[in-house]
C-alpha positions in Angstrom: 49.2 -78.8 32.5 47.2 -78.2 29.2 43.6 -78.7 28.3 42.8 -80.1 24.5 38.9 -80.2 23.3 38.7 -81.6 20.0 36.5 -80.7 17.4 33.8 -83.8 18.0 34.5 -83.0 21.7 33.4 -79.7 21.6 30.2 -80.4 19.3 29.0 -83.2 22.2 29.3 -80.5 24.8 27.5 -77.8 22.9 24.6 -80.3 22.0 24.4 -82.8 25.3 24.9 -80.2 27.8 23.8 -77.0 26.5 27.3 -75.5 26.5 26.9 -71.8 25.4 29.4 -69.3 24.1 30.8 -67.3 27.2 29.6 -70.3 29.6 32.5 -72.1 31.1 33.0 -76.0 32.0 34.9 -77.2 35.1 36.5 -80.7 34.7 37.3 -82.1 38.5 38.2 -85.4 40.2 35.2 -87.2 42.0 35.2 -89.9 44.6 34.1 -92.8 42.5 34.7 -94.7 39.2 38.5 -95.0 38.0 40.7 -93.7 35.6 43.8 -94.8 34.4 45.8 -92.4 36.9 43.8 -93.4 40.0 41.8 -96.1 41.4 38.3 -94.9 42.8 38.5 -91.8 41.7 37.1 -90.9 38.0 36.7 -87.3 36.1 33.6 -85.2 36.1 32.2 -82.0 34.7 30.0 -79.2 35.8 29.0 -76.0 34.4 30.3 -73.3 37.1 32.2 -70.3 37.3 35.9 -70.7 38.1 37.4 -69.6 41.4 41.1 -70.5 41.5 42.3 -71.5 38.0 45.1 -74.0 38.0 44.8 -74.3 34.4 41.9 -73.1 31.5 41.5 -73.3 27.6 38.8 -71.5 25.5 37.4 -73.2 22.5 35.4 -71.1 20.2 34.1 -69.0 23.1 33.3 -71.9 25.7 35.9 -71.7 28.4 37.0 -75.2 29.7 38.8 -75.2 33.0 40.0 -77.4 36.0 40.9 -75.5 39.7 44.0 -75.7 41.4 42.6 -77.7 43.6 42.3 -80.5 41.3 45.5 -80.3 39.6 46.5 -83.2 41.7 44.4 -85.7 40.0 46.0 -85.2 36.6 49.7 -86.1 37.9 51.5 -83.8 35.7 49.3 -84.7 32.4 47.4 -82.8 30.1 43.9 -83.9 29.2 43.2 -84.6 25.6 39.3 -85.1 25.4 37.9 -86.6 22.3 34.4 -88.1 21.5 33.4 -91.9 21.6 31.2 -92.6 18.4 30.1 -95.8 19.8 29.5 -94.4 23.2 28.3 -90.8 22.6 30.0 -89.4 25.1 33.6 -88.1 25.9 36.5 -89.9 25.9 39.5 -88.8 28.5 43.1 -89.3 27.8 45.8 -88.2 30.1 49.1 -87.7 28.1 52.2 -86.9 29.7 53.7 -83.7 28.0 57.7 -84.5 26.6 
């Protein structure tokens, strides 16, 4: 599984989450909400250091990752993080690699 952070989304993380060079952003499965992959579960995020990495990608010295225990949520899909200008927030797309 891969994590793709598009440039406008990276800018959003730096401004709104105040993530700085060398810091970590974790994506995780959380109970509540919904997603295209699972009812009653949605994607959460937090700034914290990894424990057991399942997927990781670095963009402009910021490390985005998913813990091994949360990989089930993605069901074999890659995570693409875009920026939704209208809502001023990240937009998550789950793409099955070919």
